[in-house]
N, CA, C and O of each residue as an XYZ file, in Angstrom:
652
protein
N       8.011      2.011      0.086
C       6.793      1.219      0.074
C       5.612      2.168     -0.138
O       5.557      3.242      0.461
N       4.681      1.772     -0.982
C       3.544      2.623     -1.287
C       2.480      2.489     -0.207
O       2.506      1.558      0.598
N       1.550      3.429     -0.202
C       0.470      3.406      0.783
C      -0.347      2.115      0.680
O      -0.807      1.589      1.693
N      -0.527      1.603     -0.549
C      -1.295      0.371     -0.741
C      -0.638     -0.812     -0.037
O      -1.302     -1.809      0.247
N       0.655     -0.712      0.246
C       1.383     -1.813      0.882
C       1.608     -1.572      2.361
O       2.430     -2.251      2.974
N       0.910     -0.638      2.937
C       1.042     -0.378      4.372
C       0.736     -1.668      5.135
O      -0.266     -2.333      4.872
N       1.602     -2.008      6.072
C       1.427     -3.238      6.854
C       0.637     -2.919      8.111
O       0.975     -2.006      8.864
N      -0.407     -3.677      8.320
C      -1.266     -3.523      9.488
C      -0.453     -3.771     10.763
O       0.173     -4.824     10.881
N      -0.443     -2.836     11.719
C       0.378     -2.963     12.932
C       0.138     -4.246     13.728
O       1.066     -4.739     14.371
N      -1.045     -4.789     13.707
C      -1.365     -6.001     14.469
C      -0.462     -7.172     14.057
O      -0.149     -8.032     14.880
N      -0.051     -7.203     12.805
C       0.799     -8.294     12.325
C       2.101     -8.347     13.109
O       2.588     -9.430     13.436
N       2.667     -7.181     13.413
C       3.933     -7.120     14.158
C       3.796     -7.724     15.559
O       4.773     -8.223     16.117
N       2.600     -7.680     16.120
C       2.363     -8.236     17.454
C       2.277     -9.758     17.435
O       2.521    -10.405     18.453
N       1.934    -10.330     16.292
C       1.634    -11.754     16.222
C       2.731    -12.628     15.624
O       2.823    -13.810     15.957
N       3.556    -12.073     14.754
C       4.627    -12.873     14.155
C       5.943    -12.103     14.200
O       5.944    -10.873     14.261
N       7.059    -12.822     14.170
C       8.368    -12.162     14.308
C       8.931    -11.596     13.009
O       9.955    -10.914     13.038
N       8.300    -11.856     11.885
C       8.819    -11.404     10.596
C       8.868     -9.879     10.525
O       8.005     -9.189     11.067
N       9.892     -9.372      9.847
C      10.047     -7.931      9.643
C      10.505     -7.689      8.205
O      11.011     -8.594      7.542
N      10.321     -6.459      7.736
C      10.729     -6.116      6.392
C      12.224     -6.350      6.211
O      12.982     -6.124      7.153
N      12.663     -6.777      5.083
C      11.908     -6.950      3.838
C      11.248     -8.325      3.701
O      10.626     -8.604      2.675
N      11.372     -9.197      4.726
C      10.782    -10.533      4.636
C       9.379    -10.635      5.220
O       8.792    -11.717      5.200
N       8.827     -9.551      5.734
C       7.422     -9.557      6.123
C       6.636     -9.264      4.851
O       6.687     -8.153      4.323
N       5.911    -10.264      4.364
C       5.312    -10.181      3.041
C       3.801     -9.985      3.044
O       3.225     -9.690      1.997
N       3.147    -10.140      4.182
C       1.691     -9.975      4.245
C       1.361     -8.560      4.716
O       2.131     -7.951      5.459
N       0.209     -8.039      4.278
C      -0.124     -6.642      4.575
C      -1.293     -6.456      5.533
O      -1.254     -5.574      6.391
N      -2.324     -7.270      5.399
C      -3.522     -7.101      6.223
C      -4.046     -8.449      6.701
O      -3.943     -9.456      6.001
N      -4.610     -8.450      7.906
C      -5.300     -9.624      8.447
C      -6.790     -9.362      8.301
O      -7.297     -8.356      8.800
N      -7.495    -10.257      7.622
C      -8.936    -10.070      7.448
C      -9.754    -11.032      8.296
O     -10.944    -10.815      8.525
N      -9.099    -12.111      8.767
C      -9.765    -13.057      9.664
C      -8.694    -13.743     10.493
O      -7.621    -14.074      9.989
N      -8.993    -13.954     11.769
C      -8.028    -14.618     12.637
C      -8.765    -15.300     13.780
O      -9.574    -14.688     14.478
N      -8.468    -16.570     13.953
C      -9.077    -17.330     15.028
C      -8.143    -18.423     15.487
O      -6.978    -18.463     15.089
N      -8.651    -19.313     16.325
C      -7.821    -20.349     16.927
C      -7.291    -21.350     15.910
O      -6.258    -21.973     16.152
N      -7.970    -21.522     14.777
C      -7.455    -22.451     13.771
C      -7.619    -21.953     12.341
O      -7.542    -22.746     11.402
N      -7.843    -20.660     12.161
C      -7.979    -20.108     10.810
C      -7.397    -18.699     10.756
O      -7.504    -17.924     11.707
N      -6.781    -18.391      9.622
C      -6.324    -17.025      9.388
C      -6.479    -16.707      7.909
O      -6.413    -17.584      7.048
N      -6.687    -15.425      7.648
C      -6.843    -14.963      6.287
C      -6.140    -13.612      6.180
O      -6.355    -12.724      7.005
N      -5.301    -13.467      5.161
C      -4.551    -12.226      4.974
C      -4.722    -11.728      3.546
O      -5.214    -12.441      2.671
N      -4.301    -10.483      3.337
C      -4.279     -9.909      1.998
C      -2.893     -9.354      1.722
O      -2.203     -8.866      2.617
N      -2.508     -9.443      0.461
C      -1.208     -8.967     -0.010
C      -1.428     -8.185     -1.289
O      -2.111     -8.655     -2.199
N      -0.856     -6.998     -1.361
C      -0.912     -6.190     -2.571
C       0.381     -6.388     -3.343
O       1.465     -6.192     -2.794
N       0.281     -6.769     -4.590
C       1.462     -6.945     -5.427
C       1.738     -5.637     -6.163
O       0.925     -5.169     -6.961
N       2.902     -5.060     -5.878
C       3.324     -3.824     -6.533
C       4.757     -4.010     -7.025
O       5.402     -5.013     -6.723
N       5.237     -3.046     -7.774
C       6.630     -3.108     -8.243
C       7.608     -3.035     -7.077
O       8.783     -3.366     -7.235
N       7.127     -2.595     -5.879
C       7.963     -2.530     -4.688
C       7.896     -3.793     -3.837
O       8.559     -3.875     -2.803
N       7.102     -4.782     -4.260
C       6.983     -6.030     -3.501
C       8.320     -6.760     -3.476
O       9.055     -6.764     -4.463
N       8.627     -7.380     -2.335
C       9.818     -8.230     -2.271
C       9.707     -9.308     -3.342
O       8.632     -9.871     -3.551
N      10.801     -9.593     -4.012
C      10.926    -10.621     -5.042
C      10.276    -10.256     -6.381
O      10.206    -11.093     -7.280
N       9.798     -9.003     -6.519
C       9.163     -8.570     -7.769
C      10.195     -8.531     -8.900
O      11.287     -7.985     -8.740
N       9.836     -9.113    -10.031
C      10.676     -9.097    -11.235
C       9.981     -8.205    -12.260
O       8.852     -8.474    -12.670
N      10.669     -7.146    -12.665
C      10.088     -6.202    -13.617
C       9.597     -6.935    -14.872
O      10.312     -7.765    -15.433
N       8.384     -6.623    -15.301
C       7.809     -7.218    -16.498
C       7.160     -8.568    -16.271
O       6.526     -9.109    -17.176
N       7.312     -9.129    -15.056
C       6.728    -10.443    -14.778
C       5.847    -10.419    -13.534
O       4.687    -10.828    -13.584
N       6.390     -9.945    -12.430
C       5.681     -9.941    -11.164
C       6.451    -10.711    -10.117
O       7.670    -10.846    -10.218
N       5.758    -11.218     -9.114
C       6.366    -12.019     -8.051
C       6.179    -13.490     -8.424
O       5.049    -13.922     -8.652
N       7.264    -14.266     -8.490
C       7.129    -15.693     -8.836
C       6.146    -16.396     -7.896
O       6.148    -16.159     -6.688
N       5.321    -17.249     -8.460
C       4.270    -17.889     -7.660
C       4.822    -18.797     -6.572
O       4.110    -19.092     -5.613
N       6.075    -19.255     -6.687
C       6.628    -20.096     -5.626
C       6.805    -19.318     -4.326
O       6.932    -19.929     -3.265
N       6.816    -17.986     -4.381
C       6.855    -17.168     -3.161
C       5.559    -17.362     -2.360
O       5.495    -17.038     -1.174
N       4.547    -17.889     -3.020
C       3.286    -18.187     -2.337
C       3.463    -19.089     -1.131
O       2.680    -19.007     -0.184
N       4.476    -19.952     -1.142
C       4.740    -20.814      0.022
C       5.037    -19.945      1.244
O       4.569    -20.247      2.342
N       5.810    -18.868      1.068
C       6.112    -17.972      2.191
C       4.873    -17.174      2.592
O       4.651    -16.951      3.782
N       4.061    -16.740      1.626
C       2.797    -16.067      1.958
C       1.952    -16.981      2.849
O       1.375    -16.539      3.843
N       1.891    -18.253      2.476
C       1.125    -19.235      3.256
C       1.737    -19.428      4.638
O       1.017    -19.456      5.636
N       3.052    -19.559      4.704
C       3.723    -19.762      5.985
C       3.496    -18.620      6.950
O       3.257    -18.850      8.135
N       3.566    -17.384      6.460
C       3.352    -16.234      7.330
C       1.893    -16.142      7.769
O       1.603    -15.742      8.897
N       0.977    -16.511      6.875
C      -0.440    -16.502      7.247
C      -0.716    -17.587      8.284
O      -1.482    -17.362      9.221
N      -0.108    -18.753      8.130
C      -0.254    -19.818      9.124
C       0.366    -19.403     10.458
O      -0.158    -19.740     11.519
N       1.479    -18.674     10.405
C       2.143    -18.222     11.634
C       1.231    -17.333     12.470
O       1.344    -17.307     13.695
N       0.336    -16.614     11.824
C      -0.608    -15.772     12.571
C      -1.482    -16.599     13.503
O      -1.834    -16.148     14.593
N      -1.834    -17.814     13.073
C      -2.650    -18.685     13.922
C      -1.895    -18.989     15.213
O      -2.462    -18.897     16.301
N      -0.617    -19.351     15.096
C       0.189    -19.646     16.284
C       0.339    -18.404     17.152
O       0.291    -18.496     18.379
N       0.520    -17.242     16.526
C       0.608    -15.990     17.289
C      -0.670    -15.717     18.055
O      -0.629    -15.283     19.206
N      -1.801    -15.970     17.423
C      -3.101    -15.795     18.077
C      -3.262    -16.793     19.227
O      -3.716    -16.435     20.314
N      -2.880    -18.057     18.970
C      -2.990    -19.077     20.019
C      -2.107    -18.728     21.211
O      -2.510    -18.918     22.359
N      -0.916    -18.225     20.950
C      -0.013    -17.808     22.029
C      -0.638    -16.660     22.817
O      -0.613    -16.657     24.047
N      -1.189    -15.701     22.111
C      -1.850    -14.557     22.743
C      -3.023    -14.995     23.622
O      -3.268    -14.410     24.677
N      -3.745    -16.027     23.180
C      -4.897    -16.549     23.926
C      -4.496    -17.500     25.045
O      -5.332    -17.881     25.865
N      -3.221    -17.884     25.085
C      -2.738    -18.794     26.120
C      -3.031    -20.254     25.845
O      -2.957    -21.075     26.759
N      -3.364    -20.601     24.605
C      -3.686    -22.001     24.295
C      -2.478    -22.810     23.833
O      -2.566    -24.032     23.715
N      -1.336    -22.139     23.566
C      -0.087    -22.839     23.248
C       1.041    -22.175     24.020
O       0.955    -21.008     24.401
N       2.097    -22.941     24.242
C       3.297    -22.401     24.894
C       4.163    -21.698     23.839
O       4.054    -22.000     22.650
N       5.012    -20.773     24.264
C       5.921    -20.117     23.310
C       6.779    -21.159     22.579
O       7.298    -22.099     23.182
N       6.908    -20.961     21.269
C       7.663    -21.911     20.455
C       8.141    -21.251     19.165
O       7.649    -20.201     18.752
N       9.113    -21.904     18.551
C       9.531    -21.535     17.205
C       8.763    -22.418     16.242
O       8.597    -23.612     16.489
N       8.300    -21.850     15.162
C       7.630    -22.638     14.140
C       8.579    -22.841     12.969
O       9.022    -21.873     12.350
N       8.890    -24.089     12.664
C       9.827    -24.407     11.597
C       9.096    -25.168     10.498
O       8.544    -26.242     10.738
N       9.096    -24.612      9.308
C       8.428    -25.266      8.184
C       9.174    -26.550      7.845
O      10.320    -26.505      7.398
N       8.525    -27.697      8.057
C       9.129    -28.993      7.756
C       8.949    -29.368      6.298
O       9.843    -29.935      5.669
N       7.783    -29.044      5.775
C       7.531    -29.444      4.400
C       6.270    -28.838      3.833
O       5.396    -28.342      4.543
N       6.222    -28.905      2.525
C       5.069    -28.434      1.768
C       4.643    -29.592      0.875
O       5.430    -30.095      0.073
N       3.409    -30.000      1.022
C       2.890    -31.090      0.192
C       1.888    -30.531     -0.805
O       1.075    -29.661     -0.491
N       1.975    -31.052     -1.992
C       0.998    -30.742     -3.040
C       0.899    -29.254     -3.335
O      -0.198    -28.741     -3.552
N       2.044    -28.543     -3.346
C       1.987    -27.126     -3.744
C       1.656    -27.081     -5.219
O       2.406    -27.586     -6.054
N       0.538    -26.479     -5.526
C       0.114    -26.296     -6.904
C      -0.041    -24.812     -7.152
O      -0.783    -24.130     -6.446
N       0.657    -24.315     -8.155
C       0.513    -22.925     -8.566
C      -0.209    -22.930     -9.908
O       0.193    -23.632    -10.836
N      -1.261    -22.154    -10.005
C      -2.065    -22.106    -11.218
C      -1.717    -20.908    -12.087
O      -2.292    -20.716    -13.158
N      -0.768    -20.103    -11.614
C      -0.229    -18.965    -12.366
C       1.286    -18.984    -12.168
O       1.758    -19.420    -11.118
N       2.060    -18.520    -13.155
C       3.510    -18.498    -12.974
C       3.987    -17.330    -12.112
O       5.005    -17.440    -11.429
N       3.258    -16.213    -12.138
C       3.622    -15.005    -11.397
C       2.377    -14.354    -10.828
O       1.294    -14.436    -11.409
N       2.545    -13.701     -9.672
C       1.526    -12.805     -9.151
C       1.842    -11.452     -9.780
O       2.940    -10.924     -9.604
N       0.894    -10.898    -10.505
C       1.116     -9.718    -11.337
C       0.970     -8.412    -10.557
O       0.245     -8.344     -9.564
N       1.673     -7.376    -11.024
C       1.516     -6.040    -10.451
C       0.041     -5.656    -10.512
O      -0.605     -5.814    -11.547
N      -0.480     -5.156     -9.412
C      -1.891     -4.790     -9.321
C      -2.774     -5.875     -8.731
O      -3.916     -5.606     -8.358
N      -2.262     -7.105     -8.639
C      -3.045     -8.186     -8.036
C      -3.203     -7.918     -6.541
O      -2.284     -7.423     -5.888
N      -4.359     -8.244     -6.019
C      -4.588     -8.251     -4.580
C      -4.884     -9.703     -4.232
O      -5.890    -10.270     -4.660
N      -3.987    -10.293     -3.446
C      -4.104    -11.702     -3.100
C      -4.744    -11.879     -1.737
O      -4.540    -11.075     -0.827
N      -5.515    -12.936     -1.613
C      -6.064    -13.348     -0.326
C      -5.475    -14.715     -0.022
O      -5.575    -15.636     -0.833
N      -4.860    -14.846      1.147
C      -4.272    -16.117      1.572
C      -5.101    -16.638      2.736
O      -5.284    -15.947      3.738
N      -5.597    -17.850      2.598
C      -6.431    -18.464      3.641
C      -5.749    -19.730      4.128
O      -5.416    -20.605      3.328
N      -5.538    -19.835      5.449
C      -4.918    -21.016      6.058
C      -5.824    -21.555      7.153
O      -6.385    -20.802      7.950
N      -5.950    -22.859      7.173
C      -6.715    -23.542      8.209
C      -5.831    -24.611      8.831
O      -5.261    -25.446      8.128
N      -5.723    -24.578     10.158
C      -4.996    -25.619     10.871
C      -5.883    -26.856     10.846
O      -6.961    -26.865     11.441
N      -5.426    -27.911     10.150
C      -6.284    -29.077      9.959
C      -5.957    -30.233     10.893
O      -6.787    -31.118     11.100
N      -4.750    -30.231     11.459
C      -4.384    -31.299     12.391
C      -3.224    -30.841     13.257
O      -2.330    -30.124     12.806
N      -3.261    -31.276     14.524
C      -2.157    -31.043     15.442
C      -1.814    -32.388     16.056
O      -2.683    -33.073     16.595
N      -0.536    -32.765     15.973
C      -0.072    -34.035     16.513
C       0.746    -33.715     17.757
O       1.850    -33.179     17.668
N       0.190    -34.052     18.917
C       0.845    -33.711     20.176
C       1.018    -32.207     20.279
O       0.153    -31.443     19.853
N       2.131    -31.791     20.841
C       2.427    -30.362     20.929
C       3.449    -29.934     19.890
O       3.841    -28.767     19.850
N       3.892    -30.879     19.035
C       5.045    -30.553     18.216
C       4.821    -30.471     16.713
O       5.723    -30.025     16.003
N       3.683    -30.873     16.196
C       3.482    -30.847     14.756
C       2.101    -30.310     14.428
O       1.098    -30.745     14.994
N       2.066    -29.355     13.500
C       0.794    -28.799     13.040
C       0.752    -28.864     11.518
O       1.758    -28.643     10.844
N      -0.423    -29.168     10.995
C      -0.625    -29.223      9.547
C      -1.673    -28.193      9.144
O      -2.668    -27.992      9.841
N      -1.431    -27.545      8.011
C      -2.293    -26.470      7.535
C      -2.682    -26.696      6.084
O      -1.861    -27.129      5.276
N      -3.923    -26.406      5.755
C      -4.376    -26.338      4.372
C      -4.383    -24.862      4.007
O      -4.982    -24.051      4.714
N      -3.725    -24.508      2.915
C      -3.598    -23.102      2.529
C      -3.976    -22.912      1.066
O      -3.689    -23.758      0.219
N      -4.622    -21.790      0.788
C      -5.002    -21.429     -0.567
C      -4.755    -19.949     -0.775
O      -4.893    -19.145      0.147
N      -4.385    -19.598     -2.002
C      -4.209    -18.199     -2.385
C      -5.185    -17.899     -3.509
O      -5.252    -18.619     -4.505
N      -5.947    -16.813     -3.329
C      -6.913    -16.370     -4.330
C      -6.535    -14.975     -4.810
O      -6.012    -14.162     -4.048
N      -6.810    -14.710     -6.091
C      -6.649    -13.370     -6.633
C      -8.004    -12.688     -6.518
O      -8.974    -13.121     -7.139
N      -8.074    -11.623     -5.725
C      -9.356    -10.955     -5.494
C      -9.855    -10.188     -6.713
O     -11.015     -9.776     -6.760
N      -8.983     -9.997     -7.697
C      -9.394     -9.313     -8.927
C     -10.512    -10.084     -9.623
O     -11.476     -9.493    -10.110
N     -10.369    -11.431     -9.665
C     -11.376    -12.254    -10.345
C     -11.788    -13.478     -9.519
O     -12.457    -14.375    -10.031
N     -11.390    -13.514     -8.248
C     -11.687    -14.616     -7.326
C     -11.148    -15.967     -7.790
O     -11.669    -17.013     -7.402
N     -10.114    -15.943     -8.612
C      -9.520    -17.196     -9.068
C      -8.536    -17.721     -8.023
O      -7.892    -16.953     -7.308
N      -8.438    -19.043     -7.955
C      -7.471    -19.661     -7.051
C      -6.125    -19.692     -7.766
O      -6.014    -20.220     -8.872
N      -5.107    -19.124     -7.129
C      -3.767    -19.026     -7.721
C      -2.847    -20.147     -7.275
O      -1.964    -20.563     -8.025
N      -3.047    -20.641     -6.054
C      -2.159    -21.670     -5.516
C      -2.823    -22.357     -4.329
O      -3.718    -21.804     -3.689
N      -2.362    -23.573     -4.049
C      -2.819    -24.298     -2.858
C      -1.707    -25.235     -2.399
O      -0.861    -25.654     -3.188
N      -1.727    -25.555     -1.110
C      -0.723    -26.461     -0.544
C      -1.135    -26.887      0.849
O      -2.029    -26.309      1.467
N      -0.455    -27.918      1.321
C      -0.544    -28.328      2.718
C       0.833    -28.111      3.317
O       1.837    -28.557      2.760
N       0.881    -27.426      4.448
C       2.139    -27.158      5.137
C       2.224    -28.001      6.401
O       1.230    -28.193      7.102
N       3.427    -28.503      6.685
C       3.706    -29.195      7.941
C       4.713    -28.347      8.711
O       5.770    -27.989      8.190
N       4.366    -28.028      9.970
C       5.184    -27.140     10.786
C       5.554    -27.837     12.091
O       4.691    -28.357     12.799
N       6.850    -27.841     12.397
C       7.341    -28.369     13.669
C       7.328    -27.239     14.677
O       7.838    -26.154     14.399
N       6.755    -27.478     15.838
C       6.718    -26.494     16.925
C       7.811    -26.836     17.925
O       7.676    -27.771     18.714
N       8.896    -26.069     17.884
C      10.025    -26.290     18.791
C       9.828    -25.417     20.027
O       9.836    -24.191     19.921
N       9.648    -26.034     21.206
C       9.455    -25.235     22.423
C      10.653    -24.324     22.677
O      11.798    -24.712     22.445
N      10.382    -23.116     23.151
C      11.446    -22.192     23.530
C      11.943    -22.558     24.915
O      11.172    -23.009     25.762
N      13.224    -22.365     25.141
C      13.775    -22.575     26.471
C      13.230    -21.499     27.392
O      12.946    -20.383     26.955
N      13.086    -21.832     28.660
C      12.518    -20.892     29.621
C      13.335    -19.614     29.751
O      12.790    -18.571     30.112
N      14.639    -19.676     29.462
C      15.472    -18.490     29.607
C      15.526    -17.628     28.344
O      16.301    -16.673     28.286
N      14.712    -17.953     27.332
C      14.709    -17.169     26.092
C      14.197    -15.760     26.364
O      13.299    -15.555     27.180
N      14.780    -14.808     25.673
C      14.367    -13.409     25.822
C      13.001    -13.211     25.164
O      12.749    -13.779     24.102
N      12.108    -12.410     25.777
C      10.774    -12.202     25.210
C      10.815    -11.661     23.786
O       9.952    -12.013     22.981
N      11.785    -10.821     23.450
C      11.804    -10.263     22.107
C      12.330    -11.248     21.066
O      12.411    -10.903     19.887
N      12.689    -12.460     21.473
C      13.133    -13.459     20.513
C      12.046    -14.494     20.235
O      12.289    -15.465     19.517
N      10.861    -14.303     20.788
C       9.787    -15.256     20.550
C       9.436    -15.289     19.072
O       9.251    -14.249     18.440
N       9.349    -16.473     18.541
C       8.897    -16.648     17.172
C       7.783    -17.673     17.221
O       7.883    -18.682     17.918
N       6.743    -17.412     16.492
C       5.615    -18.325     16.483
C       5.249    -18.646     15.059
O       5.492    -17.860     14.144
N       4.661    -19.812     14.880
C       4.098    -20.150     13.589
C       5.099    -20.695     12.606
O       6.171    -21.170     12.980
N       4.738    -20.621     11.354
C       5.512    -21.214     10.268
C       6.566    -20.231      9.793
O       6.401    -19.581      8.761
N       7.624    -20.126     10.532
C       8.708    -19.205     10.181
C       9.625    -19.905      9.193
O      10.440    -20.742      9.580
N       9.493    -19.565      7.921
C      10.274    -20.250      6.885
C      11.560    -19.520      6.601
O      12.343    -19.954      5.756
């Protein structure tokens, strides 16, 4: 992995994802209902296809991991109980590019737009290319929050949209 793809240590504290499936690199904003991350697309990126880039459908996972940060933050703040986040569905995923190209720096922005009881959260997510500030993709994610059993081991905690 190149220096440009160094993963910010704070991410490891907030979500259970690990390499090679940890796809986000930096957190630029994080709050109780919003998160924003950055991703550097390089030839070493997971799912990179030589001569094309990373298929834009991988954007759903970029969005899911960015949304998971919100749940990690909420857990850290004590506003939610420990839970597994299971991606139930993606509505209206629109990709405006076929691939994220080598050299692209992506910004993923997720906003928790609705919570139904303690078990369902909905997120509006967008991906922008910081090279030209163009919107590359957008979607709405639905995440089921499955409560963890009280006897679960602390190192097995998973939060957010774990796809």
